[in-house]
C-alpha positions in Angstrom: 5.4 -11.7 -3.8 3.0 -14.0 -1.9 0.2 -16.1 -3.2 -2.4 -14.6 -0.7 -3.6 -18.0 0.6 -2.6 -17.1 4.2 -5.3 -15.3 6.3 -2.8 -13.4 8.4 -0.1 -11.0 7.7 3.0 -12.2 5.8 6.4 -11.9 7.6 9.8 -11.5 6.0 10.6 -15.2 6.8 7.5 -16.5 5.0 8.3 -18.3 1.7 7.5 -16.1 -1.4 5.2 -17.7 -4.1 4.6 -15.1 -6.8 1.5 -15.6 -8.9 2.4 -13.2 -11.8 5.4 -12.4 -13.9 5.6 -9.0 -12.2 5.9 -10.6 -8.8 8.4 -13.2 -10.1 10.5 -10.3 -11.4 10.3 -8.5 -8.1 11.4 -11.7 -6.2 14.3 -12.2 -8.7 15.3 -8.6 -8.1 15.4 -9.3 -4.3 17.6 -12.3 -4.9 20.1 -10.5 -7.1 20.2 -7.6 -4.6 21.0 -9.8 -1.7 23.4 -12.1 -3.5 25.3 -9.1 -4.5 25.9 -8.2 -0.8 23.9 -9.5 2.2 24.2 -6.0 3.8 21.9 -4.6 1.1 18.4 -3.7 2.0 15.2 -5.0 0.3 12.1 -3.1 1.3 8.7 -4.7 0.5 6.3 -1.9 0.3 2.6 -2.3 0.2 0.1 -0.1 -1.8 1.6 3.4 -1.6 -0.6 6.5 -1.5 -0.5 10.2 -0.9 -0.6 13.4 -3.0 1.5 13.0 -6.1 3.0 16.3 -7.1 5.7 14.9 -9.6 3.9 12.9 -12.1 0.5 12.6 -13.6 -0.3 9.1 -12.1 -3.0 8.5 -9.6 -2.8 6.0 -6.7 -5.8 4.4 -5.1 -6.5 7.3 -2.7 -6.2 10.1 -5.3 -8.2 7.9 -7.8 -11.0 7.4 -5.3 -10.9 11.1 -4.2 -11.2 12.3 -7.9 -14.2 10.1 -8.6 -16.1 10.8 -5.4 -15.6 14.6 -5.8 -16.9 14.2 -9.3 -20.0 12.4 -7.9 -19.2 9.2 -9.7 -19.9 5.7 -8.2 -16.7 3.8 -7.4 -16.6 -0.1 -7.5 -14.2 -1.3 -4.8 -13.1 -4.8 -4.1 -14.1 -6.3 -0.8 -12.3 -9.6 -1.4 -8.7 -8.5 -1.7 -6.8 -7.1 1.4 -3.6 -5.2 1.6 -1.8 -2.6 3.8 -2.1 1.0 2.4 1.1 2.8 3.2 1.4 6.6 3.4 4.2 7.6 1.1 5.8 10.4 3.1 5.9 8.1 6.2 7.3 5.3 4.1 10.1 7.6 2.9 10.9 8.5 6.5 11.1 4.8 7.4 13.4 4.1 4.5 15.7 6.8 5.5 15.8 5.5 9.0 16.7 2.1 7.6 19.6 3.6 5.7 20.7 5.8 8.6 20.8 3.0 11.0 22.4 0.6 8.5 19.6 -2.0 8.2 20.4 -5.2 6.3 18.3 -7.8 4.6 14.6 -7.8 3.9 12.1 -5.5 5.7 8.3 -5.1 5.2 7.4 -1.5 5.2 3.6 -1.4 5.2 0.8 0.6 6.8 -0.6 -0.5 10.1 -4.0 -1.6 8.7 -5.0 -4.6 6.7 -8.0 -3.4 4.7 -9.9 -4.2 1.6 -10.6 -1.5 -1.1 -14.2 -1.0 0.0 -13.1 -0.3 3.6 -10.4 2.1 2.2 -13.0 3.9 0.1 -15.4 4.4 3.0 -12.5 5.8 5.0 -11.5 8.2 2.2 -15.0 9.4 2.0 -15.2 9.9 5.8 -12.0 11.8 6.1 -12.6 14.0 3.1 -16.2 14.6 3.9 -17.5 13.0 0.7 -20.6 10.8 0.2 -19.8 7.2 1.2 -23.0 6.1 -0.7 -20.9 6.4 -3.8 -18.7 3.5 -2.7 -20.1 0.3 -4.1 -18.9 -3.2 -3.0 -17.2 -5.2 -5.8 -15.5 -8.5 -6.3 -12.1 -9.1 -7.9 -14.0 -11.9 -9.8 -16.0 -9.2 -11.6 -12.9 -7.4 -12.8 -11.0 -7.4 -16.1 -7.5 -7.9 -14.3 -5.3 -10.0 -16.4 -2.5 -10.9 -14.0 -3.2 -13.2 -11.0 -3.2 -11.6 -7.7 -3.4 -12.9 -4.2 -6.5 -12.1 -2.0 -4.8 -11.5 1.2 -1.5 -9.6 0.7 -1.0 -7.9 4.1 2.5 -7.6 5.3 3.6 -7.5 9.0 6.0 -4.6 9.7 6.8 -6.0 13.2 10.5 -6.5 12.3 11.1 -2.8 11.1 9.1 -1.5 14.0 11.1 -3.5 16.6 14.5 -3.0 15.2 14.2 0.7 14.5 11.8 1.8 17.1 9.2 2.9 14.4 5.4 2.8 14.5 3.9 2.3 11.1 1.1 4.8 10.3 -2.6 3.8 10.2 -4.6 4.5 7.1 -6.8 7.0 8.8 -3.7 8.9 10.1 -2.3 8.9 6.6 -5.5 10.3 5.2 -5.7 12.9 7.9 -2.1 14.0 7.1 -3.2 14.3 3.4 -6.4 16.1 4.3 -4.5 18.7 6.5 -2.2 19.7 3.6 -3.2 22.2 1.0 -4.7 19.9 -1.6 -5.6 23.0 -3.7 -2.1 22.9 -4.8 -2.4 19.4 -5.9 -4.3 18.2 -8.9 -6.3 15.0 -8.0 -8.5 15.0 -11.1 -10.9 17.8 -10.2 
């Protein structure tokens, strides 16, 4: 949605500048949604994570967990920042938006602005896995095809203020995951 040139969180009023076809498509979907009815809600959600019981698709946290548990080294970007968002908490926030009849654009993102390396270290810490398997890497060394911004953190101040909500920190989300019975969930072990 944003080009990532800004070095502070993006707000709903910041001008979008999508770098990829995917991001351009998301922006067009927002415009169509709001043009249809200004009372509609557009939620911009950042990097969802949590146990995935329904489909066989990993998210950043479950991917990292499965590799660390297997004793594999993980290369994690330290030059791209985003706000990891715990999926169950995000769902509660979205239900609150609907229940309280929110309108327009809202950023729904975790409270922390982190790079993947920082996230990996926190995953290792919370799940008592070796952080030595987390290796710093650069987006420049990746084979990513689509352009992506380097700083894509979103401010959730608007949703927090309007709906008396506190967005969850990454550590709190990981602790919530850790406290659930992960043995019921396949994370690649």
